[in-house]
Backbone as numpy.savetxt, mean C-alpha at the origin, in Angstrom:
# Nx Ny Nz CAx CAy CAz Cx Cy Cz
-41.61 3.72 -7.17 -42.40 3.20 -6.25 -42.04 3.19 -4.69
-42.67 3.93 -3.92 -42.59 4.32 -2.68 -42.56 2.94 -1.91
-41.42 3.10 -0.70 -41.55 1.95 0.35 -42.13 2.19 1.65
-42.92 1.42 2.04 -43.44 1.32 3.27 -42.57 1.84 4.53
-42.90 2.73 5.41 -41.75 2.99 6.44 -40.92 1.85 6.99
-42.18 0.47 7.33 -41.18 -1.15 7.33 -39.98 -1.58 6.19
-40.51 -1.36 5.17 -39.27 -1.39 4.47 -38.44 -0.38 4.32
-38.40 0.49 4.66 -37.45 1.29 4.61 -36.27 1.08 5.55
-37.26 0.99 6.68 -36.35 0.58 7.86 -35.58 -1.03 7.31
-36.05 -1.96 6.85 -35.21 -2.47 6.78 -33.85 -2.37 5.73
-34.26 -1.52 4.70 -32.95 -1.55 3.73 -31.79 -0.75 4.71
-32.50 0.13 5.52 -31.58 1.07 6.10 -31.13 0.31 7.27
-31.48 -0.77 7.90 -31.25 -1.87 8.91 -29.91 -2.57 8.13
-30.01 -2.90 6.74 -29.00 -3.93 5.99 -27.70 -3.34 5.62
-28.57 -1.65 5.39 -26.83 -0.91 5.36 -26.06 -0.42 6.11
-26.76 -0.54 7.28 -26.02 -0.38 8.63 -24.89 -1.84 8.88
-25.15 -2.79 8.96 -24.77 -4.34 9.06 -24.19 -4.46 7.60
-24.04 -3.78 6.27 -23.10 -4.19 5.81 -21.95 -3.23 5.99
-22.04 -1.82 6.72 -21.41 -1.18 6.78 -20.52 -1.42 8.26
-20.93 -1.86 8.83 -20.55 -2.27 9.95 -19.16 -3.62 9.70
-19.64 -4.27 9.02 -18.84 -5.93 8.52 -17.72 -5.13 7.66
-17.77 -4.22 6.81 -16.56 -3.81 6.35 -15.30 -3.04 7.14
-16.41 -2.19 8.11 -15.93 -1.84 9.32 -14.45 -2.83 10.11
-15.78 -3.19 10.72 -14.76 -4.57 10.97 -13.77 -5.41 10.85
-13.77 -5.79 9.37 -12.81 -6.02 8.64 -12.04 -5.09 8.62
-12.15 -3.82 7.77 -10.69 -2.98 7.73 -10.02 -2.95 9.11
-10.89 -2.42 10.36 -10.06 -2.52 11.32 -9.48 -3.58 12.14
-9.60 -4.95 11.77 -9.17 -6.27 12.28 -7.93 -5.95 11.14
-7.97 -5.94 10.07 -6.73 -5.81 9.53 -5.54 -5.02 9.86
-6.23 -3.31 10.36 -5.32 -2.53 10.90 -4.71 -2.91 11.88
-5.57 -3.47 13.06 -5.07 -3.88 13.81 -4.12 -5.03 13.99
-3.61 -5.50 13.38 -2.56 -6.60 12.69 -1.42 -5.85 12.17
-1.76 -4.97 11.06 -0.88 -4.37 10.70 0.27 -3.56 11.39
-0.87 -2.73 12.16 -0.20 -1.57 13.31 0.98 -2.28 14.22
0.40 -3.45 14.72 0.76 -4.10 15.51 2.39 -4.70 14.79
1.98 -5.27 14.14 3.65 -6.03 13.15 4.43 -4.57 12.86
3.98 -3.59 12.74 4.62 -2.36 12.53 5.30 -2.02 13.85
4.21 -2.20 15.14 5.38 -1.44 16.35 6.35 -2.49 16.86
6.15 -3.76 16.72 7.09 -4.88 16.99 8.19 -5.16 16.17
8.42 -4.36 15.32 9.87 -4.74 14.24 10.74 -4.47 14.90
11.06 -3.13 15.69 12.46 -2.41 16.41 12.64 -3.75 17.34
11.45 -4.18 18.16 11.62 -5.30 19.36 11.79 -6.46 18.75
11.43 -6.78 17.89 11.70 -8.35 17.75 12.81 -7.99 16.49
13.40 -7.40 16.05 14.31 -7.26 15.48 15.54 -8.70 14.90
15.94 -9.04 16.26 16.78 -10.02 16.10 15.70 -11.43 16.46
14.33 -11.73 16.08 14.18 -12.82 16.42 13.83 -13.65 15.09
13.98 -14.81 14.90 13.42 -15.72 13.67 12.52 -14.73 13.06
12.21 -14.91 11.55 11.23 -14.75 10.86 10.43 -15.59 10.97
8.81 -14.35 10.94 7.63 -15.11 11.10 7.22 -15.97 9.50
8.01 -14.65 8.64 7.34 -15.26 7.21 8.46 -14.48 6.75
9.45 -15.75 5.48 10.57 -15.19 4.96 10.27 -14.36 4.06
9.34 -14.82 3.24 9.50 -13.73 2.14 8.41 -12.51 1.72
8.37 -12.52 3.42 7.08 -10.90 3.60 8.01 -10.06 3.53
7.61 -8.70 3.31 8.02 -7.58 3.05 6.90 -6.98 3.68
7.38 -5.71 5.01 6.51 -4.62 5.79 7.37 -3.62 5.36
5.88 -2.62 4.60 6.51 -0.75 4.23 5.17 -0.04 4.60
6.10 1.00 4.92 5.60 2.21 5.34 5.93 3.58 4.29
4.77 4.56 4.72 5.22 5.39 4.05 4.48 6.59 4.02
3.99 7.06 3.13 3.24 8.69 2.67 2.53 8.84 1.39
1.91 9.36 1.40 1.13 9.36 -0.04 0.06 10.68 -0.03
-0.63 10.98 -1.46 -1.26 11.93 -1.87 -2.37 11.73 -2.59
-3.31 12.26 -2.90 -4.57 12.15 -3.25 -4.28 13.22 -4.96
-5.59 12.33 -5.62 -5.62 13.68 -6.95 -6.50 13.10 -7.81
-6.74 13.74 -8.48 -7.91 13.32 -9.58 -7.41 13.86 -11.08
-7.58 12.97 -12.23 -6.96 13.81 -13.81 -6.93 15.28 -13.93
-8.35 15.38 -13.36 -9.10 17.29 -14.02 -8.65 18.10 -12.56
-8.13 17.52 -11.73 -7.66 18.43 -10.86 -6.94 18.23 -9.65
-6.75 18.81 -8.53 -6.08 18.85 -7.41 -6.81 17.92 -6.38
-6.80 17.09 -5.61 -7.76 17.17 -4.23 -7.17 17.09 -2.76
-6.04 17.26 -2.81 -5.49 17.45 -1.39 -5.17 16.67 -0.20
-5.80 15.44 -0.59 -5.93 14.56 0.46 -4.51 13.68 0.59
-4.15 13.44 2.30 -2.94 12.82 2.54 -3.32 11.45 3.01
-2.33 10.50 2.67 -2.54 9.37 2.70 -1.49 8.64 3.38
-1.81 7.71 4.50 -0.64 7.60 5.36 -0.91 5.77 4.94
-0.01 5.13 4.06 0.09 3.93 3.67 1.19 2.63 4.83
0.03 1.52 5.05 1.01 0.63 5.76 0.73 -0.94 4.80
1.56 -1.45 3.95 1.93 -2.54 3.44 2.60 -3.59 3.61
1.94 -4.84 3.36 2.73 -6.03 3.55 2.65 -6.54 2.18
3.73 -6.98 1.68 3.54 -8.00 0.60 4.77 -9.36 0.54
4.66 -10.32 -0.02 5.04 -11.70 0.19 4.96 -12.11 -1.41
5.84 -13.30 -1.03 6.32 -14.20 -2.44 6.55 -13.73 -3.59
7.80 -13.11 -3.17 8.75 -12.44 -4.12 7.80 -10.77 -4.53
7.08 -10.13 -3.61 6.10 -9.08 -3.93 4.89 -9.27 -4.79
4.52 -10.47 -4.82 3.52 -10.85 -5.83 2.10 -10.41 -5.32
2.42 -10.58 -4.28 0.91 -10.60 -3.22 1.12 -9.72 -2.51
-0.07 -8.32 -2.21 0.20 -6.98 -1.21 -0.96 -7.11 -0.54
-0.98 -6.73 0.46 -1.98 -6.64 1.66 -1.91 -4.98 2.43
-2.58 -4.04 1.87 -2.58 -2.93 2.28 -3.45 -2.05 2.92
-3.37 -1.19 4.02 -3.92 -0.43 4.86 -3.53 1.05 4.64
-4.73 1.65 4.53 -4.31 2.85 3.80 -5.75 3.55 4.78
-4.75 5.27 5.64 -5.64 6.22 6.24 -5.64 7.31 5.37
-6.85 7.71 4.36 -6.84 8.89 3.92 -6.95 10.07 4.99
-6.13 10.65 5.50 -6.40 11.68 6.81 -7.04 12.68 6.50
-7.25 13.43 5.22 -7.84 14.48 5.02 -9.11 14.52 4.32
-9.95 15.73 4.07 -10.81 15.81 3.46 -10.00 16.36 2.00
-10.81 15.50 1.11 -10.51 15.80 -0.57 -11.35 16.46 -0.96
-10.87 17.73 -1.49 -11.82 18.69 -2.12 -11.27 18.89 -3.55
-11.82 18.89 -4.39 -11.45 19.25 -5.84 -11.65 20.83 -5.95
-10.29 21.14 -6.80 -10.24 22.66 -7.31 -10.45 22.26 -8.70
-11.13 23.34 -9.56 -11.22 23.06 -10.74 -11.57 24.35 -11.46
-11.76 24.51 -13.50 -12.35 25.44 -13.32 -13.67 25.23 -13.00
-14.57 24.07 -12.74 -16.17 24.11 -12.69 -16.59 24.43 -11.50
-15.28 24.15 -10.50 -15.38 24.47 -9.16 -14.29 25.09 -8.44
-14.32 26.53 -8.85 -12.93 27.28 -8.52 -12.99 27.38 -6.74
-14.37 27.32 -6.30 -14.22 27.36 -4.55 -13.65 25.62 -3.90
-13.84 24.96 -5.23 -13.88 23.63 -4.19 -14.98 23.30 -3.87
-15.15 21.60 -4.34 -16.08 20.76 -3.72 -15.47 19.67 -3.36
-16.51 19.08 -2.35 -15.82 18.22 -1.05 -16.57 17.12 -1.87
-15.09 15.99 -2.39 -15.46 14.43 -2.77 -15.50 13.52 -2.05
-14.67 13.62 -0.81 -14.21 12.24 0.26 -14.00 13.15 1.53
-14.89 12.50 2.56 -14.08 13.03 4.34 -13.36 11.86 4.32
-12.23 12.27 5.03 -11.33 11.02 5.58 -11.52 9.61 6.10
-11.24 8.41 5.79 -11.54 7.08 5.87 -10.18 6.20 5.95
-10.75 4.91 6.55 -9.99 4.11 6.35 -10.07 2.93 5.13
-8.69 3.08 4.66 -9.22 1.57 3.38 -8.29 0.19 3.72
-8.92 -0.66 2.52 -8.01 -1.96 3.07 -7.83 -2.55 1.60
-6.89 -3.59 1.07 -6.92 -3.65 -0.41 -6.07 -4.87 -0.47
-6.33 -5.70 -1.23 -5.82 -7.05 -1.29 -5.13 -7.37 -2.96
-4.04 -7.44 -3.44 -4.09 -7.41 -5.02 -2.97 -8.65 -4.77
-3.10 -9.09 -6.10 -1.86 -9.81 -6.95 -1.12 -8.89 -7.73
0.02 -8.99 -7.82 0.63 -8.32 -8.72 1.94 -8.82 -10.00
1.99 -8.21 -10.66 2.85 -8.74 -11.80 4.31 -7.94 -12.16
5.18 -8.59 -12.33 6.31 -7.71 -12.55 6.33 -7.24 -14.84
6.01 -6.07 -14.74 6.33 -5.98 -16.29 7.30 -5.63 -16.67
8.41 -5.12 -15.84 9.52 -4.93 -16.58 10.50 -5.04 -15.65
12.13 -5.07 -15.79 12.82 -5.08 -15.15 14.61 -4.71 -15.43
14.98 -3.65 -14.92 16.18 -3.21 -15.53 17.01 -3.30 -14.68
18.17 -4.27 -14.06 18.89 -4.47 -12.75 17.87 -4.16 -11.86
18.19 -3.25 -10.96 17.96 -3.43 -9.45 16.44 -2.48 -9.47
15.97 -1.78 -10.85 14.85 -0.91 -10.65 13.51 -2.21 -11.35
12.48 -2.49 -10.62 11.55 -3.36 -11.57 9.84 -2.77 -11.29
9.23 -2.81 -12.41 8.09 -2.20 -12.74 6.96 -2.98 -12.06
6.04 -2.90 -12.09 4.79 -3.78 -11.68 3.42 -3.37 -11.93
2.26 -4.12 -12.23 1.21 -3.74 -12.24 0.43 -4.91 -11.19
-0.61 -4.56 -10.46 -1.59 -5.10 -9.63 -3.14 -4.98 -9.83
-3.31 -5.94 -9.60 -5.31 -6.11 -9.43 -5.61 -6.72 -8.64
-6.89 -6.24 -7.89 -7.42 -7.07 -6.51 -8.62 -6.04 -6.20
-9.09 -6.56 -4.95 -10.23 -5.92 -4.34 -9.71 -4.96 -3.25
-10.60 -3.98 -2.67 -10.51 -2.94 -2.05 -11.50 -2.57 -1.15
-11.65 -2.50 0.01 -12.73 -1.85 1.17 -12.21 -0.81 1.69
-13.65 0.13 2.39 -13.20 1.79 2.70 -14.49 1.90 3.80
-14.02 2.62 4.82 -15.05 2.79 5.62 -16.29 3.80 5.38
-16.48 4.52 4.20 -17.15 5.39 4.01 -17.32 5.27 2.32
-19.12 5.94 1.93 -19.35 6.17 0.70 -19.22 7.40 0.48
-18.57 7.79 -0.69 -18.78 9.13 -0.91 -18.78 9.74 -2.52
-18.28 10.81 -2.87 -18.51 11.28 -4.41 -17.59 10.55 -5.43
-16.72 9.96 -4.64 -15.33 8.96 -5.42 -15.96 7.91 -5.73
-16.40 7.46 -5.02 -17.55 5.78 -5.46 -18.55 5.35 -4.17
-19.53 5.63 -4.67 -21.01 4.97 -3.82 -20.76 3.95 -3.16
-19.54 3.07 -3.43 -19.76 1.20 -3.07 -18.52 1.64 -2.25
-18.55 0.82 -1.49 -17.51 0.51 0.00 -16.50 -0.54 -0.56
-17.05 -1.90 -1.37 -16.39 -2.65 -1.86 -15.91 -2.19 -3.41
-15.08 -2.35 -3.46 -14.41 -1.99 -5.30 -13.48 -2.70 -5.54
-12.77 -2.58 -6.97 -11.83 -3.11 -7.84 -10.86 -2.22 -7.30
-9.42 -2.77 -6.87 -8.23 -1.97 -6.88 -7.16 -2.15 -8.00
-6.88 -1.17 -8.92 -5.29 -1.67 -9.59 -4.14 -0.56 -9.32
-3.44 -1.05 -9.76 -1.90 -0.35 -9.24 -1.10 -0.36 -10.29
-0.14 1.05 -10.74 1.14 0.53 -11.48 2.03 1.43 -10.95
3.06 0.76 -10.20 4.14 1.11 -9.94 5.68 0.47 -10.08
6.79 1.20 -9.95 8.38 0.91 -9.61 8.78 0.73 -8.56
9.54 -0.56 -8.44 10.55 -0.92 -7.28 11.86 -0.77 -7.41
12.60 0.35 -6.52 14.02 0.62 -6.66 14.36 0.77 -5.43
15.78 0.58 -5.45 17.01 0.72 -4.09 17.11 2.05 -3.95
17.15 2.84 -3.00 17.67 4.11 -2.74 19.34 4.25 -2.89
19.76 5.25 -2.79 20.82 5.39 -2.85 21.67 4.74 -1.91
22.84 4.41 -1.84 23.47 3.29 -0.73 22.85 1.82 -0.91
22.02 1.33 -1.46 21.56 -0.19 -1.70 20.56 -0.65 -0.56
20.87 0.25 0.74 20.21 -0.63 2.24 18.71 -0.37 2.33
18.05 0.48 1.16 16.80 0.49 1.59 15.71 0.39 0.36
15.06 -0.58 -0.15 14.12 -0.46 -0.61 12.84 0.14 -0.66
12.66 0.58 -2.01 11.29 1.57 -2.04 10.77 1.26 -2.97
8.86 2.13 -3.04 8.28 1.67 -3.98 7.34 2.90 -4.18
7.60 3.38 -5.46 6.70 4.41 -5.83 5.05 4.22 -6.73
3.99 4.27 -6.20 2.98 3.32 -6.67 1.48 4.11 -6.73
1.19 4.00 -8.48 -0.31 4.81 -8.45 -1.36 4.05 -8.29
-2.28 4.26 -7.47 -3.73 3.47 -7.34 -4.33 4.15 -7.81
-5.25 3.18 -8.14 -7.14 3.14 -8.46 -7.79 2.62 -7.77
-8.95 2.79 -6.90 -10.01 2.30 -6.80 -11.31 2.56 -7.26
-11.90 1.91 -8.13 -13.43 2.04 -8.64 -14.60 0.45 -8.04
-15.84 0.96 -8.46 -16.59 -0.07 -8.87 -16.80 -0.56 -10.07
-16.38 -0.16 -11.26 -16.02 -0.41 -12.91 -17.53 0.39 -13.48
-17.79 1.41 -12.58 -19.58 1.65 -13.24 -20.54 1.35 -12.64
-20.20 0.13 -11.84 -21.62 -0.65 -11.76 -22.64 0.13 -10.71
-21.94 1.11 -10.01 -23.53 2.12 -9.36 -22.38 3.74 -9.47
-23.43 4.49 -9.49 -22.97 5.65 -9.90 -23.11 6.95 -8.64
-22.47 7.82 -8.27 -21.25 8.22 -9.13 -19.93 7.06 -8.70
-19.14 7.46 -9.51 -17.77 6.53 -9.45 -16.90 7.09 -10.17
-16.39 8.27 -9.85 -15.27 8.66 -10.20 -14.38 8.00 -10.01
-14.22 7.55 -8.79 -12.87 6.70 -8.45 -11.75 7.55 -7.68
-11.32 6.64 -6.63 -10.08 6.85 -6.00 -9.16 6.89 -6.71
-8.00 8.12 -6.66 -6.74 8.02 -7.34 -5.99 8.39 -6.04
-4.75 7.85 -6.14 -4.00 8.18 -5.14 -2.64 7.70 -5.29
-1.48 7.93 -4.85 -0.14 7.70 -4.96 0.78 7.55 -3.48
1.33 6.55 -3.89 1.82 6.26 -2.36 3.87 5.90 -2.79
4.10 6.37 -1.72 5.49 6.16 -1.73 5.88 6.11 -0.75
6.47 4.78 -0.59 6.89 3.52 0.75 8.15 3.11 0.81
8.88 2.66 1.63 9.97 2.06 1.68 10.11 0.96 2.81
10.86 -0.32 2.45 11.02 -1.30 3.59 11.13 -1.21 4.53
10.65 -1.62 5.56 11.37 -1.97 7.32 12.23 -3.42 7.11
13.58 -2.83 7.35 14.34 -3.84 7.30 14.23 -4.58 9.28
13.89 -5.72 8.96 13.68 -6.38 9.97 13.54 -7.84 10.30
14.06 -8.98 11.00 14.37 -10.70 11.51 12.76 -10.84 11.34
11.53 -10.04 11.63 9.99 -10.34 12.22 9.57 -10.95 10.73
9.69 -10.33 10.10 8.63 -10.25 8.91 9.59 -10.20 7.28
10.46 -11.90 7.21 11.13 -11.52 6.04 12.95 -11.12 5.95
13.70 -11.90 5.35 15.33 -11.89 5.90 15.88 -11.07 4.72
16.88 -10.32 4.77 17.06 -9.51 3.77 17.20 -9.93 2.55
17.16 -8.65 1.14 16.93 -9.64 -0.22 18.28 -10.03 -0.36
18.19 -11.05 -1.16 20.14 -11.53 -1.77 20.23 -9.79 -2.92
19.96 -9.36 -3.18 20.29 -8.43 -3.93 20.96 -7.65 -3.65
20.45 -7.15 -2.57 20.88 -6.20 -1.17 22.41 -6.70 -0.08
21.86 -7.80 0.38 22.66 -8.58 1.69 23.81 -9.18 0.71
23.47 -10.07 -0.43 24.77 -10.21 -1.16 25.73 -9.59 -1.41
25.40 -8.95 -1.75 26.02 -7.56 -2.52 27.46 -7.30 -1.56
26.81 -6.91 -0.22 27.76 -6.62 0.85 28.79 -7.35 1.27
27.90 -9.04 1.18 28.73 -10.44 1.21 30.01 -10.46 0.32
29.76 -10.22 -1.01 30.73 -10.16 -2.21 31.99 -9.32 -2.22
31.27 -7.46 -1.72 32.53 -7.04 -1.26 33.53 -7.32 -0.48
32.66 -7.81 0.76 33.92 -8.14 2.18 34.48 -9.17 1.58
33.95 -10.51 0.82 34.70 -11.35 0.11 36.10 -10.80 -0.33
35.58 -9.94 -1.24 36.60 -9.47 -2.00 37.72 -8.88 -1.72
37.74 -7.67 -0.70 38.65 -6.85 0.38 39.02 -7.88 1.23
38.79 -9.19 1.66 39.10 -9.84 2.91 40.47 -10.72 1.29
39.85 -11.49 0.22 41.07 -12.29 -0.45 41.74 -11.15 -0.77
41.98 -9.65 -1.21 42.98 -8.75 -1.51 43.69 -9.01 -0.48
43.35 -8.51 0.86 44.09 -8.43 2.33 44.76 -9.53 2.32
44.72 -10.85 2.04 45.27 -12.47 2.07 46.04 -12.26 1.36
45.77 -11.88 0.27 47.24 -11.92 -0.82 48.29 -11.21 -0.60
47.97 -9.95 -0.20 48.79 -9.06 0.04 49.44 -9.49 1.14
49.08 -10.05 2.13 49.65 -10.76 3.03 50.66 -11.31 3.05
50.10 -12.56 1.76 51.09 -13.69 1.27 52.48 -13.41 0.56
52.21 -11.93 0.13 53.45 -11.70 -0.33 54.55 -10.96 0.32
54.01 -10.80 1.48 55.06 -9.95 2.54 56.21 -10.61 2.58
57.42 -10.13 3.01 58.85 -10.93 3.53 58.72 -11.81 4.94
């Protein structure tokens, strides 16, 4: 059944309003996270606004299991409550083109867009300072495309958290998938991997005990050894 011009105009207007609401939500979150990131060096000596918060920034790449898409991802994430919750802002900054046996010359899957996700994360294993986690939540993006026709989607993640050499920087390597679960097609899903590092600052979160206390303990051991040596001097 075809729609009348007036009905088509109403549908288009509704879609435009929904798109505007999603973009406004993402832009607001983007502004907040970028302001926090910009203020980190300036307020490094200030009291923490959130003792359990942790701001991370990094780089990432898009992919599909059946071929490469070559997109570049710029992630900024904020997690809190011992990394149980994560708010992420993502800029997928390059066009995603799928190359495969079926598309040897490439097929455009998605143009650049902004994305936002909110997830609950659970720890699935712990081996010393290395911790694995799984997360699930919701995501929003500014554009619909071949990867997902919907702008609001489910978000899942599987990652590992570990200290870099020197135990001064915490990093996360996370594989992420956004899709609508097949509610509407096409729905190949947005797949990407991110590598992020923690920005140490007094603005959002105190230093982790496993890092800071390690240095304090070493200092106390060294101090005790010096004291004992001085006491044995004639």
